[in-house]
C-alpha positions as CSV (number, residue, x, y, z in Angstrom):
1,M,39.4,65.4,20.6
2,P,40.8,62.5,19.5
3,R,39.1,60.4,16.4
4,S,37.3,57.2,16.8
5,N,38.4,54.4,13.9
6,Q,34.6,53.3,14.9
7,P,32.2,54.0,11.9
8,R,29.2,56.5,13.1
9,R,26.0,54.4,12.9
10,S,22.9,56.2,11.6
11,R,19.8,55.3,13.8
12,G,17.3,53.2,12.4
13,S,19.5,51.6,10.1
14,T,18.7,48.0,11.6
15,R,15.3,48.6,11.8
16,R,14.8,49.4,8.0
17,K,17.2,46.0,7.5
18,W,14.8,43.8,9.4
19,A,11.6,45.3,8.2
20,E,13.3,44.7,4.4
21,A,14.3,41.1,5.1
22,E,12.4,38.5,3.1
23,E,10.0,36.3,5.0
24,L,12.1,33.3,5.8
25,D,11.1,29.8,4.2
26,L,11.1,27.2,6.6
27,E,10.8,24.3,3.9
28,R,13.4,25.4,1.9
29,A,15.8,26.0,5.0
30,R,14.9,22.2,6.5
31,A,15.3,20.4,3.0
32,G,19.0,21.2,3.2
33,I,19.6,19.7,6.1
34,P,20.5,15.8,5.9
35,T,18.7,13.2,8.2
36,R,21.0,10.1,9.0
37,E,19.6,6.3,8.4
38,V,21.1,3.5,9.5
39,A,19.9,0.1,7.0
40,R,21.3,-3.4,6.9
41,D,23.8,-1.9,4.2
42,G,25.3,1.0,6.4
43,V,24.5,4.2,7.3
44,W,23.2,7.1,5.1
45,S,22.5,10.6,5.1
46,I,19.4,11.5,3.5
47,R,18.7,14.8,2.0
48,R,15.1,15.7,0.6
49,I,14.6,17.9,-2.7
50,T,11.7,20.0,-2.6
51,E,9.8,20.5,-5.9
52,R,11.3,24.2,-6.3
53,N,14.8,23.0,-5.9
54,A,14.5,19.9,-8.1
55,A,16.0,22.0,-11.6
56,K,17.6,19.2,-13.4
57,H,17.1,15.2,-14.8
58,Y,18.1,12.3,-12.7
59,L,17.9,8.8,-13.2
60,C,16.7,7.3,-10.3
61,P,18.5,3.7,-9.2
62,G,15.2,2.0,-7.8
63,C,13.6,2.1,-11.1
64,H,15.6,3.1,-13.5
65,R,13.1,6.0,-14.8
66,D,13.4,9.9,-15.1
67,I,13.2,12.3,-12.3
68,P,12.5,15.3,-14.1
69,P,12.7,18.7,-13.2
70,G,10.3,20.1,-10.3
71,V,9.7,16.9,-9.0
72,A,10.1,16.5,-5.1
73,H,12.6,13.5,-4.6
74,L,15.7,12.4,-2.2
75,V,19.5,12.5,-2.5
76,A,21.4,9.9,-0.5
77,W,25.1,8.9,0.0
78,Q,26.6,6.3,2.4
79,E,28.3,7.9,5.2
80,D,30.2,4.9,6.1
81,S,31.8,4.5,2.8
82,L,35.1,2.4,2.6
83,F,36.9,5.0,-0.2
84,G,36.1,7.8,2.6
85,A,33.8,10.8,2.9
86,E,34.6,12.7,-0.1
87,S,34.3,9.5,-2.2
88,A,30.8,8.8,-0.8
89,L,29.6,12.3,-1.8
90,A,30.5,11.9,-5.2
91,D,28.6,8.4,-5.4
92,R,25.5,10.3,-4.2
93,R,22.4,9.2,-5.9
94,H,19.0,10.7,-6.4
95,W,15.7,8.7,-5.6
96,H,11.8,9.0,-5.9
97,V,10.6,8.8,-2.1
98,P,8.8,5.4,-3.1
99,C,11.7,3.8,-4.5
100,W,14.0,4.4,-1.3
101,R,11.0,3.2,1.2
102,S,11.0,0.0,-1.0
103,R,14.6,-0.2,-1.3
104,R,15.1,-0.3,2.7
105,S,12.3,-2.8,3.1
106,A,13.2,-5.2,0.1
């Protein structure tokens, strides 16, 4: 009888993998998806950073105060940058949520 190039599967292995899989963290999954905002100063991509994912110190460009680790905030970059998408992504900034909101209304 000819040999098969397909590996043999043991029964129940798929079931075990699903049972061992960790529970999906919806908050973390949604945090990685940027939203798009259109403002007077251009089109912006906004990504929310949760408390758990905030691991470094940043300086908020709105109030010029520190954003310490463990504080939820936003990352914003301009989609319609004059110098292209790579330059816009390199110029992204971390904002406090209230500072970003007041920037839009000013």
